[in-house]
C-alpha positions in Angstrom: 9.4 1.7 42.7 11.0 5.0 41.7 13.4 3.3 39.3 10.5 1.5 37.6 8.7 4.7 37.0 11.8 6.2 35.6 12.1 3.3 33.1 8.4 3.3 32.1 8.3 6.9 31.0 11.0 6.6 28.3 9.5 3.2 27.1 6.1 4.8 26.8 7.4 7.8 24.9 9.4 5.5 22.6 6.3 3.4 22.0 4.3 6.4 21.0 6.8 8.3 18.9 8.4 5.5 17.0 5.3 4.5 15.0 4.7 8.2 14.2 7.9 8.4 12.3 6.8 5.5 10.1 3.6 7.3 9.3 5.6 10.0 7.5 6.1 7.4 4.8 2.5 7.9 3.8 3.2 11.5 2.9 5.7 10.5 0.3 3.0 9.5 -2.2 1.1 12.8 -1.8 3.7 14.6 -4.0 2.3 16.2 -7.1 4.4 14.1 -9.6 3.0 10.8 -8.2 6.4 9.0 -8.6 6.7 5.5 -7.3 8.2 5.1 -3.8 11.9 4.6 -3.5 12.1 3.0 -0.1 14.6 0.2 0.1 11.9 -2.3 1.1 9.6 -1.7 -1.9 8.5 -4.8 -3.8 7.7 -4.3 -7.5 5.4 -6.6 -9.5 4.0 -6.2 -13.0 0.6 -7.6 -14.0 0.2 -8.3 -17.7 -3.3 -8.7 -19.2 -5.2 -8.5 -22.5 -6.2 -4.8 -22.6 -9.3 -5.6 -24.7 -10.8 -7.9 -22.1 -9.8 -5.8 -19.0 -12.6 -3.8 -17.4 -10.9 -0.7 -15.8 -14.1 0.7 -14.4 -15.0 -2.6 -12.6 -11.4 -2.9 -11.3 -11.4 0.7 -9.9 -14.8 0.2 -8.3 -13.7 -3.0 -6.6 -10.5 -1.4 -5.3 -12.3 1.7 -3.9 -14.7 -0.5 -2.0 -11.9 -2.5 -0.4 -9.1 0.0 0.2 -8.5 3.7 0.8 -7.7 5.0 -2.7 -6.3 8.3 -3.9 -6.3 9.0 -7.6 -4.5 12.1 -8.9 -4.2 11.4 -12.6 -5.5 9.1 -15.3 -2.7 6.5 -15.2 -1.7 6.1 -11.6 -3.3 5.7 -8.1 -2.2 4.9 -4.6 -4.0 2.7 -2.1 -3.6 1.4 1.4 -5.4 -1.0 3.7 -7.6 0.3 6.4 -6.0 1.0 9.7 -6.4 -1.7 12.4 -4.8 -1.3 15.9 -1.5 -3.2 16.2 -1.5 -4.3 12.5 0.8 -3.1 9.8 -0.6 -1.0 6.9 -0.1 -2.5 3.4 0.3 0.2 0.7 0.6 0.1 -3.0 1.3 2.5 -5.8 -0.3 1.4 -9.2 0.7 2.8 -12.6 -1.5 1.7 -15.6 -0.4 1.4 -19.2 -3.6 0.6 -21.1 -2.1 0.4 -24.5 0.5 -2.2 -23.6 -1.7 -4.0 -21.1 0.1 -4.0 -17.8 0.0 -2.5 -14.4 3.2 -1.8 -12.4 2.5 -2.2 -8.7 4.9 -1.0 -6.0 4.2 -2.5 -2.6 5.4 -1.3 0.8 4.2 -1.4 4.4 4.1 0.8 7.4 6.2 0.1 9.3 8.6 -1.7 7.0 10.8 -4.7 7.7 8.4 -6.3 10.1 6.7 -9.7 9.9 3.3 -8.0 10.1 4.3 -5.6 7.2 5.4 -8.6 5.1 2.1 -10.3 5.7 0.1 -7.1 4.9 2.0 -6.8 1.6 1.5 -10.4 0.7 -2.2 -10.2 1.5 -2.5 -7.0 -0.6 -0.7 -8.7 -3.5 -3.1 -11.7 -3.5 -6.1 -9.5 -3.3 -5.0 -7.3 -6.2 -4.2 -10.4 -8.3 -7.7 -11.8 -7.6 -9.3 -8.4 -8.5 -7.3 -8.3 -11.8 -8.4 -11.8 -12.6 -12.1 -10.9 -11.9 -11.8 -7.8 -14.0 -10.6 -9.9 -16.9 -13.6 -12.2 -16.6 -16.3 -9.5 -16.2 
């Protein structure tokens, strides 16, 4: 029994500490320059649209209802899914170019390189694509 107790303590400490290191990735986007993330597991996607038909106000309202959003300047924002216990957090960094008519999106998850993280990013990608489509129709 004593050897089992000796094994459980390091396992419990590792189970608590390891996820906390991944949460440090959230702090990267809080920098003042709002640069896109440079993690090796970042997925980039560009959405092109007709800038005359795209409703930015509707798009930003819909995003802020669904996700946790931080906006620090006119042309970029960051968002993440809400935290659920034992689920990966999908995150995205969006950079707008209204004149050209495209949005650069950089996706990543916390923690990265997990099946749950990949699913969180794919779900976030589908949701953003649908929100952009609805913003064009409104």
